[in-house]
All heavy atoms as a GROMACS GRO file, in nm:
protein
  477
    1MET      N    1  -1.287   0.633  -6.177
    1MET     CA    2  -1.232   0.661  -6.043
    1MET      C    3  -1.138   0.567  -6.000
    1MET      O    4  -1.152   0.441  -6.040
    1MET     CB    5  -1.358   0.663  -5.945
    1MET     CG    6  -1.323   0.706  -5.800
    1MET     SD    7  -1.266   0.873  -5.772
    1MET     CE    8  -1.403   0.972  -5.831
    2ASN      N    9  -1.035   0.595  -5.928
    2ASN     CA   10  -0.930   0.511  -5.896
    2ASN      C   11  -0.982   0.411  -5.786
    2ASN      O   12  -1.049   0.454  -5.693
    2ASN     CB   13  -0.812   0.589  -5.836
    2ASN     CG   14  -0.742   0.671  -5.938
    2ASN    OD1   15  -0.731   0.627  -6.058
    2ASN    ND2   16  -0.687   0.781  -5.899
    3GLU      N   17  -0.950   0.287  -5.796
    3GLU     CA   18  -0.985   0.187  -5.693
    3GLU      C   19  -0.866   0.153  -5.616
    3GLU      O   20  -0.778   0.081  -5.667
    3GLU     CB   21  -1.053   0.066  -5.765
    3GLU     CG   22  -1.185   0.090  -5.824
    3GLU     CD   23  -1.289   0.154  -5.728
    3GLU    OE1   24  -1.291   0.099  -5.608
    3GLU    OE2   25  -1.354   0.248  -5.760
    4PHE      N   26  -0.864   0.205  -5.500
    4PHE     CA   27  -0.742   0.170  -5.410
    4PHE      C   28  -0.781   0.059  -5.313
    4PHE      O   29  -0.898   0.038  -5.274
    4PHE     CB   30  -0.704   0.295  -5.334
    4PHE     CG   31  -0.650   0.401  -5.426
    4PHE    CD1   32  -0.727   0.517  -5.451
    4PHE    CD2   33  -0.524   0.401  -5.484
    4PHE    CE1   34  -0.687   0.621  -5.532
    4PHE    CE2   35  -0.477   0.497  -5.564
    4PHE     CZ   36  -0.561   0.606  -5.589
    5LYS      N   37  -0.676  -0.011  -5.265
    5LYS     CA   38  -0.700  -0.122  -5.171
    5LYS      C   39  -0.631  -0.088  -5.033
    5LYS      O   40  -0.531  -0.019  -5.039
    5LYS     CB   41  -0.648  -0.254  -5.233
    5LYS     CG   42  -0.712  -0.294  -5.360
    5LYS     CD   43  -0.649  -0.416  -5.414
    5LYS     CE   44  -0.730  -0.453  -5.542
    5LYS     NZ   45  -0.657  -0.530  -5.630
    6GLU      N   46  -0.678  -0.149  -4.926
    6GLU     CA   47  -0.614  -0.136  -4.799
    6GLU      C   48  -0.474  -0.196  -4.806
    6GLU      O   49  -0.454  -0.296  -4.874
    6GLU     CB   50  -0.694  -0.208  -4.696
    6GLU     CG   51  -0.832  -0.129  -4.667
    6GLU     CD   52  -0.919  -0.195  -4.563
    6GLU    OE1   53  -0.867  -0.286  -4.497
    6GLU    OE2   54  -1.035  -0.158  -4.556
    7GLY      N   55  -0.376  -0.115  -4.746
    7GLY     CA   56  -0.242  -0.165  -4.752
    7GLY      C   57  -0.160  -0.103  -4.858
    7GLY      O   58  -0.032  -0.118  -4.853
    8GLU      N   59  -0.223  -0.050  -4.960
    8GLU     CA   60  -0.151   0.015  -5.073
    8GLU      C   61  -0.083   0.144  -5.032
    8GLU      O   62  -0.138   0.216  -4.951
    8GLU     CB   63  -0.258   0.042  -5.186
    8GLU     CG   64  -0.197   0.068  -5.321
    8GLU     CD   65  -0.296   0.061  -5.432
    8GLU    OE1   66  -0.422   0.060  -5.398
    8GLU    OE2   67  -0.258   0.061  -5.536
    9VAL      N   68   0.032   0.168  -5.083
    9VAL     CA   69   0.110   0.288  -5.059
    9VAL      C   70   0.063   0.394  -5.169
    9VAL      O   71   0.067   0.369  -5.294
    9VAL     CB   72   0.260   0.266  -5.063
    9VAL    CG1   73   0.335   0.394  -5.055
    9VAL    CG2   74   0.301   0.172  -4.958
   10VAL      N   75   0.032   0.512  -5.126
   10VAL     CA   76  -0.015   0.617  -5.214
   10VAL      C   77   0.052   0.746  -5.178
   10VAL      O   78   0.108   0.762  -5.069
   10VAL     CB   79  -0.174   0.633  -5.214
   10VAL    CG1   80  -0.235   0.504  -5.267
   10VAL    CG2   81  -0.220   0.667  -5.067
   11TYR      N   82   0.033   0.854  -5.270
   11TYR     CA   83   0.084   0.989  -5.247
   11TYR      C   84  -0.027   1.082  -5.287
   11TYR      O   85  -0.105   1.046  -5.377
   11TYR     CB   86   0.202   1.009  -5.337
   11TYR     CG   87   0.312   0.903  -5.313
   11TYR    CD1   88   0.319   0.785  -5.379
   11TYR    CD2   89   0.420   0.930  -5.230
   11TYR    CE1   90   0.425   0.694  -5.358
   11TYR    CE2   91   0.525   0.844  -5.207
   11TYR     CZ   92   0.528   0.723  -5.283
   11TYR     OH   93   0.626   0.633  -5.255
   12LEU      N   94  -0.018   1.195  -5.230
   12LEU     CA   95  -0.104   1.302  -5.286
   12LEU      C   96  -0.048   1.348  -5.423
   12LEU      O   97   0.072   1.356  -5.434
   12LEU     CB   98  -0.100   1.429  -5.190
   12LEU     CG   99  -0.192   1.415  -5.072
   12LEU    CD1  100  -0.158   1.530  -4.972
   12LEU    CD2  101  -0.343   1.409  -5.106
   13LYS      N  102  -0.128   1.377  -5.514
   13LYS     CA  103  -0.094   1.422  -5.642
   13LYS      C  104  -0.005   1.549  -5.636
   13LYS      O  105   0.086   1.571  -5.718
   13LYS     CB  106  -0.205   1.441  -5.731
   13LYS     CG  107  -0.278   1.311  -5.778
   13LYS     CD  108  -0.384   1.341  -5.873
   13LYS     CE  109  -0.451   1.207  -5.912
   13LYS     NZ  110  -0.570   1.221  -6.003
   14SER      N  111  -0.027   1.629  -5.536
   14SER     CA  112   0.041   1.756  -5.511
   14SER      C  113   0.179   1.731  -5.443
   14SER      O  114   0.255   1.830  -5.433
   14SER     CB  115  -0.045   1.843  -5.436
   14SER     OG  116  -0.072   1.796  -5.308
   15GLY      N  117   0.211   1.609  -5.407
   15GLY     CA  118   0.334   1.573  -5.338
   15GLY      C  119   0.314   1.551  -5.184
   15GLY      O  120   0.205   1.565  -5.138
   16GLY      N  121   0.419   1.506  -5.125
   16GLY     CA  122   0.414   1.476  -4.980
   16GLY      C  123   0.469   1.339  -4.948
   16GLY      O  124   0.518   1.269  -5.034
   17PRO      N  125   0.444   1.291  -4.830
   17PRO     CA  126   0.505   1.174  -4.778
   17PRO      C  127   0.419   1.047  -4.839
   17PRO      O  128   0.309   1.061  -4.881
   17PRO     CB  129   0.483   1.177  -4.631
   17PRO     CG  130   0.370   1.256  -4.604
   17PRO     CD  131   0.376   1.364  -4.720
   18ALA      N  132   0.491   0.932  -4.840
   18ALA     CA  133   0.420   0.808  -4.868
   18ALA      C  134   0.316   0.784  -4.758
   18ALA      O  135   0.352   0.796  -4.649
   18ALA     CB  136   0.523   0.695  -4.883
   19MET      N  137   0.205   0.738  -4.798
   19MET     CA  138   0.096   0.704  -4.702
   19MET      C  139   0.045   0.564  -4.738
   19MET      O  140   0.045   0.525  -4.840
   19MET     CB  141  -0.013   0.813  -4.716
   19MET     CG  142   0.022   0.954  -4.700
   19MET     SD  143  -0.102   1.074  -4.708
   19MET     CE  144  -0.154   1.055  -4.889
   20THR      N  145  -0.004   0.503  -4.624
   20THR     CA  146  -0.068   0.364  -4.638
   20THR      C  147  -0.215   0.380  -4.625
   20THR      O  148  -0.267   0.442  -4.530
   20THR     CB  149  -0.011   0.276  -4.535
   20THR    OG1  150   0.129   0.275  -4.547
   20THR    CG2  151  -0.064   0.134  -4.551
   21ILE      N  152  -0.286   0.325  -4.718
   21ILE     CA  153  -0.435   0.326  -4.709
   21ILE      C  154  -0.479   0.218  -4.592
   21ILE      O  155  -0.432   0.099  -4.607
   21ILE     CB  156  -0.504   0.282  -4.836
   21ILE    CG1  157  -0.476   0.396  -4.938
   21ILE    CG2  158  -0.656   0.267  -4.815
   21ILE    CD1  159  -0.530   0.368  -5.073
   22THR      N  160  -0.542   0.271  -4.495
   22THR     CA  161  -0.583   0.180  -4.391
   22THR      C  162  -0.732   0.146  -4.394
   22THR      O  163  -0.769   0.041  -4.321
   22THR     CB  164  -0.541   0.242  -4.249
   22THR    OG1  165  -0.600   0.369  -4.247
   22THR    CG2  166  -0.400   0.246  -4.225
   23GLU      N  167  -0.809   0.228  -4.457
   23GLU     CA  168  -0.955   0.204  -4.478
   23GLU      C  169  -0.988   0.241  -4.619
   23GLU      O  170  -0.968   0.358  -4.652
   23GLU     CB  171  -1.039   0.273  -4.379
   23GLU     CG  172  -1.027   0.216  -4.239
   23GLU     CD  173  -1.121   0.298  -4.141
   23GLU    OE1  174  -1.231   0.332  -4.178
   23GLU    OE2  175  -1.081   0.319  -4.026
   24ALA      N  176  -1.047   0.151  -4.700
   24ALA     CA  177  -1.097   0.180  -4.830
   24ALA      C  178  -1.232   0.117  -4.848
   24ALA      O  179  -1.254  -0.002  -4.837
   24ALA     CB  180  -1.002   0.125  -4.938
   25GLY      N  181  -1.332   0.204  -4.876
   25GLY     CA  182  -1.465   0.143  -4.893
   25GLY      C  183  -1.515   0.193  -5.041
   25GLY      O  184  -1.438   0.225  -5.120
   26SER      N  185  -1.648   0.184  -5.052
   26SER     CA  186  -1.695   0.224  -5.184
   26SER      C  187  -1.718   0.373  -5.198
   26SER      O  188  -1.756   0.412  -5.308
   26SER     CB  189  -1.826   0.149  -5.206
   26SER     OG  190  -1.925   0.179  -5.106
   27ALA      N  191  -1.697   0.451  -5.088
   27ALA     CA  192  -1.715   0.595  -5.098
   27ALA      C  193  -1.605   0.655  -5.181
   27ALA      O  194  -1.507   0.590  -5.218
   27ALA     CB  195  -1.714   0.648  -4.958
   28ASP      N  196  -1.609   0.792  -5.196
   28ASP     CA  197  -1.511   0.862  -5.268
   28ASP      C  198  -1.394   0.890  -5.190
   28ASP      O  199  -1.300   0.960  -5.238
   28ASP     CB  200  -1.569   0.990  -5.327
   28ASP     CG  201  -1.672   0.959  -5.444
   28ASP    OD1  202  -1.660   0.851  -5.507
   28ASP    OD2  203  -1.757   1.055  -5.459
   29TYR      N  204  -1.383   0.851  -5.062
   29TYR     CA  205  -1.279   0.877  -4.973
   29TYR      C  206  -1.211   0.745  -4.924
   29TYR      O  207  -1.260   0.647  -4.916
   29TYR     CB  208  -1.333   0.956  -4.850
   29TYR     CG  209  -1.376   1.090  -4.882
   29TYR    CD1  210  -1.511   1.112  -4.921
   29TYR    CD2  211  -1.292   1.208  -4.865
   29TYR    CE1  212  -1.548   1.243  -4.948
   29TYR    CE2  213  -1.333   1.328  -4.894
   29TYR     CZ  214  -1.466   1.351  -4.932
   29TYR     OH  215  -1.506   1.479  -4.967
   30VAL      N  216  -1.076   0.766  -4.890
   30VAL     CA  217  -1.005   0.657  -4.827
   30VAL      C  218  -0.934   0.718  -4.700
   30VAL      O  219  -0.903   0.838  -4.699
   30VAL     CB  220  -0.898   0.583  -4.917
   30VAL    CG1  221  -0.967   0.517  -5.025
   30VAL    CG2  222  -0.806   0.679  -4.968
   31TRP      N  223  -0.914   0.634  -4.599
   31TRP     CA  224  -0.842   0.684  -4.488
   31TRP      C  225  -0.693   0.640  -4.500
   31TRP      O  226  -0.663   0.524  -4.525
   31TRP     CB  227  -0.890   0.628  -4.360
   31TRP     CG  228  -0.832   0.679  -4.235
   31TRP    CD1  229  -0.727   0.626  -4.167
   31TRP    CD2  230  -0.862   0.807  -4.167
   31TRP    NE1  231  -0.692   0.705  -4.059
   31TRP    CE2  232  -0.775   0.809  -4.061
   31TRP    CE3  233  -0.955   0.899  -4.189
   31TRP    CZ2  234  -0.775   0.917  -3.971
   31TRP    CZ3  235  -0.957   1.007  -4.102
   31TRP    CH2  236  -0.877   1.019  -3.991
   32CYS      N  237  -0.602   0.743  -4.483
   32CYS     CA  238  -0.454   0.706  -4.499
   32CYS      C  239  -0.387   0.739  -4.373
   32CYS      O  240  -0.424   0.832  -4.297
   32CYS     CB  241  -0.397   0.792  -4.611
   32CYS     SG  242  -0.465   0.763  -4.769
   33THR      N  243  -0.269   0.666  -4.340
   33THR     CA  244  -0.188   0.693  -4.232
   33THR      C  245  -0.044   0.708  -4.285
   33THR      O  246  -0.012   0.650  -4.386
   33THR     CB  247  -0.196   0.592  -4.125
   33THR    OG1  248  -0.158   0.463  -4.181
   33THR    CG2  249  -0.329   0.582  -4.059
   34TRP      N  250   0.040   0.784  -4.204
   34TRP     CA  251   0.185   0.805  -4.243
   34TRP      C  252   0.251   0.858  -4.116
   34TRP      O  253   0.190   0.890  -4.023
   34TRP     CB  254   0.191   0.911  -4.358
   34TRP     CG  255   0.154   1.052  -4.322
   34TRP    CD1  256   0.230   1.154  -4.279
   34TRP    CD2  257   0.017   1.105  -4.323
   34TRP    NE1  258   0.161   1.268  -4.255
   34TRP    CE2  259   0.024   1.235  -4.280
   34TRP    CE3  260  -0.108   1.052  -4.356
   34TRP    CZ2  261  -0.086   1.325  -4.270
   34TRP    CZ3  262  -0.221   1.136  -4.342
   34TRP    CH2  263  -0.200   1.268  -4.300
   35PHE      N  264   0.379   0.847  -4.128
   35PHE     CA  265   0.466   0.899  -4.018
   35PHE      C  266   0.524   1.031  -4.060
   35PHE      O  267   0.579   1.044  -4.172
   35PHE     CB  268   0.582   0.798  -3.991
   35PHE     CG  269   0.521   0.678  -3.912
   35PHE    CD1  270   0.491   0.564  -3.990
   35PHE    CD2  271   0.501   0.679  -3.780
   35PHE    CE1  272   0.448   0.448  -3.916
   35PHE    CE2  273   0.457   0.573  -3.714
   35PHE     CZ  274   0.423   0.452  -3.786
   36THR      N  275   0.541   1.130  -3.972
   36THR     CA  276   0.595   1.254  -3.992
   36THR      C  277   0.752   1.231  -3.983
   36THR      O  278   0.802   1.122  -3.939
   36THR     CB  279   0.552   1.356  -3.885
   36THR    OG1  280   0.601   1.314  -3.758
   36THR    CG2  281   0.401   1.375  -3.889
   37LYS      N  282   0.828   1.336  -4.010
   37LYS     CA  283   0.970   1.330  -3.990
   37LYS      C  284   1.007   1.308  -3.850
   37LYS      O  285   1.122   1.260  -3.821
   37LYS     CB  286   1.037   1.454  -4.048
   37LYS     CG  287   1.018   1.469  -4.196
   37LYS     CD  288   1.083   1.595  -4.245
   37LYS     CE  289   1.064   1.611  -4.398
   37LYS     NZ  290   1.120   1.728  -4.456
   38ASN      N  291   0.918   1.332  -3.752
   38ASN     CA  292   0.948   1.311  -3.607
   38ASN      C  293   0.895   1.182  -3.565
   38ASN      O  294   0.878   1.159  -3.444
   38ASN     CB  295   0.893   1.425  -3.523
   38ASN     CG  296   0.956   1.557  -3.558
   38ASN    OD1  297   1.068   1.568  -3.581
   38ASN    ND2  298   0.874   1.668  -3.549
   39ASN      N  299   0.863   1.098  -3.663
   39ASN     CA  300   0.804   0.950  -3.633
   39ASN      C  301   0.675   0.963  -3.556
   39ASN      O  302   0.650   0.874  -3.479
   39ASN     CB  303   0.907   0.876  -3.562
   39ASN     CG  304   1.020   0.834  -3.652
   39ASN    OD1  305   1.004   0.807  -3.769
   39ASN    ND2  306   1.143   0.834  -3.603
   40GLU      N  307   0.590   1.059  -3.575
   40GLU     CA  308   0.462   1.069  -3.519
   40GLU      C  309   0.362   1.021  -3.622
   40GLU      O  310   0.368   1.056  -3.739
   40GLU     CB  311   0.428   1.211  -3.482
   40GLU     CG  312   0.515   1.269  -3.372
   40GLU     CD  313   0.494   1.416  -3.347
   40GLU    OE1  314   0.413   1.484  -3.443
   40GLU    OE2  315   0.544   1.472  -3.258
   41LEU      N  316   0.274   0.932  -3.577
   41LEU     CA  317   0.172   0.878  -3.667
   41LEU      C  318   0.070   0.978  -3.696
   41LEU      O  319   0.003   1.034  -3.597
   41LEU     CB  320   0.117   0.745  -3.604
   41LEU     CG  321   0.012   0.667  -3.688
   41LEU    CD1  322   0.074   0.621  -3.818
   41LEU    CD2  323  -0.054   0.559  -3.616
   42GLN      N  324   0.023   0.998  -3.815
   42GLN     CA  325  -0.080   1.093  -3.860
   42GLN      C  326  -0.186   1.008  -3.942
   42GLN      O  327  -0.147   0.906  -3.995
   42GLN     CB  328  -0.026   1.201  -3.941
   42GLN     CG  329   0.076   1.290  -3.870
   42GLN     CD  330   0.015   1.375  -3.774
   42GLN    OE1  331  -0.090   1.440  -3.793
   42GLN    NE2  332   0.067   1.371  -3.649
   43GLY      N  333  -0.305   1.061  -3.951
   43GLY     CA  334  -0.404   0.997  -4.031
   43GLY      C  335  -0.512   1.102  -4.079
   43GLY      O  336  -0.537   1.199  -4.004
   44GLN      N  337  -0.557   1.079  -4.196
   44GLN     CA  338  -0.665   1.167  -4.253
   44GLN      C  339  -0.733   1.105  -4.365
   44GLN      O  340  -0.680   1.006  -4.424
   44GLN     CB  341  -0.594   1.298  -4.293
   44GLN     CG  342  -0.691   1.397  -4.343
   44GLN     CD  343  -0.630   1.538  -4.367
   44GLN    OE1  344  -0.533   1.567  -4.302
   44GLN    NE2  345  -0.681   1.605  -4.468
   45ALA      N  346  -0.856   1.144  -4.390
   45ALA     CA  347  -0.923   1.105  -4.509
   45ALA      C  348  -0.897   1.186  -4.627
   45ALA      O  349  -0.881   1.312  -4.617
   45ALA     CB  350  -1.078   1.095  -4.484
   46PHE      N  351  -0.883   1.117  -4.743
   46PHE     CA  352  -0.852   1.197  -4.868
   46PHE      C  353  -0.950   1.140  -4.978
   46PHE      O  354  -0.993   1.028  -4.971
   46PHE     CB  355  -0.709   1.167  -4.913
   46PHE     CG  356  -0.604   1.226  -4.826
   46PHE    CD1  357  -0.545   1.143  -4.734
   46PHE    CD2  358  -0.562   1.349  -4.835
   46PHE    CE1  359  -0.448   1.192  -4.640
   46PHE    CE2  360  -0.472   1.409  -4.748
   46PHE     CZ  361  -0.406   1.328  -4.657
   47THR      N  362  -0.974   1.230  -5.074
   47THR     CA  363  -1.062   1.192  -5.183
   47THR      C  364  -0.971   1.101  -5.272
   47THR      O  365  -0.857   1.128  -5.288
   47THR     CB  366  -1.112   1.304  -5.266
   47THR    OG1  367  -0.997   1.378  -5.313
   47THR    CG2  368  -1.203   1.390  -5.189
   48LYS      N  369  -1.030   0.997  -5.336
   48LYS     CA  370  -0.952   0.904  -5.414
   48LYS      C  371  -0.893   0.982  -5.537
   48LYS      O  372  -0.787   0.951  -5.580
   48LYS     CB  373  -1.041   0.793  -5.469
   48LYS     CG  374  -1.087   0.701  -5.359
   48LYS     CD  375  -1.188   0.601  -5.412
   48LYS     CE  376  -1.227   0.498  -5.303
   48LYS     NZ  377  -1.326   0.399  -5.360
   49SER      N  378  -0.964   1.084  -5.586
   49SER     CA  379  -0.918   1.156  -5.699
   49SER      C  380  -0.790   1.240  -5.673
   49SER      O  381  -0.720   1.291  -5.759
   49SER     CB  382  -1.028   1.244  -5.760
   49SER     OG  383  -1.061   1.338  -5.661
   50SER      N  384  -0.755   1.260  -5.542
   50SER     CA  385  -0.644   1.340  -5.500
   50SER      C  386  -0.520   1.251  -5.482
   50SER      O  387  -0.412   1.306  -5.459
   50SER     CB  388  -0.671   1.423  -5.375
   50SER     OG  389  -0.677   1.337  -5.268
   51LEU      N  390  -0.534   1.117  -5.495
   51LEU     CA  391  -0.416   1.028  -5.477
   51LEU      C  392  -0.369   0.957  -5.598
   51LEU      O  393  -0.441   0.945  -5.696
   51LEU     CB  394  -0.466   0.918  -5.368
   51LEU     CG  395  -0.515   0.970  -5.240
   51LEU    CD1  396  -0.575   0.849  -5.161
   51LEU    CD2  397  -0.408   1.035  -5.163
   52THR      N  398  -0.244   0.923  -5.589
   52THR     CA  399  -0.181   0.844  -5.697
   52THR      C  400  -0.089   0.735  -5.633
   52THR      O  401  -0.044   0.754  -5.522
   52THR     CB  402  -0.098   0.936  -5.783
   52THR    OG1  403  -0.037   0.854  -5.892
   52THR    CG2  404   0.004   1.015  -5.711
   53THR      N  405  -0.057   0.633  -5.709
   53THR     CA  406   0.034   0.534  -5.661
   53THR      C  407   0.181   0.564  -5.701
   53THR      O  408   0.281   0.508  -5.644
   53THR     CB  409   0.002   0.391  -5.713
   53THR    OG1  410  -0.004   0.396  -5.858
   53THR    CG2  411  -0.132   0.347  -5.653
   54SER      N  412   0.198   0.666  -5.781
   54SER     CA  413   0.331   0.710  -5.825
   54SER      C  414   0.381   0.828  -5.745
   54SER      O  415   0.293   0.918  -5.717
   54SER     CB  416   0.330   0.756  -5.977
   54SER     OG  417   0.278   0.651  -6.061
   55ASN      N  418   0.502   0.832  -5.705
   55ASN     CA  419   0.549   0.932  -5.622
   55ASN      C  420   0.573   1.068  -5.715
   55ASN      O  421   0.665   1.064  -5.794
   55ASN     CB  422   0.685   0.902  -5.553
   55ASN     CG  423   0.727   1.010  -5.459
   55ASN    OD1  424   0.692   1.122  -5.459
   55ASN    ND2  425   0.822   0.962  -5.376
   56PRO      N  426   0.490   1.166  -5.700
   56PRO     CA  427   0.513   1.293  -5.787
   56PRO      C  428   0.636   1.369  -5.751
   56PRO      O  429   0.673   1.455  -5.830
   56PRO     CB  430   0.383   1.371  -5.755
   56PRO     CG  431   0.345   1.333  -5.619
   56PRO     CD  432   0.380   1.179  -5.605
   57ASP      N  433   0.700   1.341  -5.638
   57ASP     CA  434   0.824   1.421  -5.597
   57ASP      C  435   0.944   1.355  -5.667
   57ASP      O  436   1.049   1.422  -5.661
   57ASP     CB  437   0.841   1.414  -5.449
   57ASP     CG  438   0.723   1.491  -5.381
   57ASP    OD1  439   0.668   1.591  -5.442
   57ASP    OD2  440   0.698   1.462  -5.265
   58LYS      N  441   0.928   1.236  -5.731
   58LYS     CA  442   1.047   1.173  -5.787
   58LYS      C  443   1.022   1.166  -5.945
   58LYS      O  444   0.929   1.120  -5.988
   58LYS     CB  445   1.066   1.029  -5.741
   58LYS     CG  446   1.117   1.031  -5.587
   58LYS     CD  447   1.157   0.898  -5.548
   58LYS     CE  448   1.207   0.905  -5.409
   58LYS     NZ  449   1.263   0.778  -5.361
   59PRO      N  450   1.114   1.230  -6.017
   59PRO     CA  451   1.100   1.232  -6.167
   59PRO      C  452   1.106   1.092  -6.219
   59PRO      O  453   1.185   1.000  -6.166
   59PRO     CB  454   1.215   1.318  -6.219
   59PRO     CG  455   1.311   1.314  -6.105
   59PRO     CD  456   1.232   1.296  -5.979
   60VAL      N  457   1.034   1.060  -6.324
   60VAL     CA  458   1.037   0.932  -6.396
   60VAL      C  459   1.158   0.926  -6.483
   60VAL      O  460   1.173   1.020  -6.571
   60VAL     CB  461   0.905   0.907  -6.474
   60VAL    CG1  462   0.916   0.776  -6.552
   60VAL    CG2  463   0.788   0.905  -6.377
   61VAL      N  464   1.245   0.830  -6.466
   61VAL     CA  465   1.360   0.814  -6.557
   61VAL      C  466   1.328   0.734  -6.675
   61VAL      O  467   1.274   0.623  -6.660
   61VAL     CB  468   1.479   0.747  -6.479
   61VAL    CG1  469   1.605   0.732  -6.568
   61VAL    CG2  470   1.516   0.836  -6.354
   62VAL      N  471   1.348   0.788  -6.796
   62VAL     CA  472   1.312   0.709  -6.914
   62VAL      C  473   1.443   0.659  -6.988
   62VAL      O  474   1.545   0.716  -6.983
   62VAL     CB  475   1.238   0.802  -7.019
   62VAL    CG1  476   1.203   0.734  -7.146
   62VAL    CG2  477   1.114   0.859  -6.944
   0.00000   0.00000   0.00000
């Protein structure tokens, strides 16, 4: 299982905006916050297994 830390920037594996982890405990969930395109603050809990530190929307250049 991925171990994420508060303050870390993460993305959903399925894509989407950059999010900041604001609460990370020992559970399988972390609380993330992000800003919408209209600069509105949003927040939601996500399972750790659905998150990645790599932006899936940007291809990796080799």
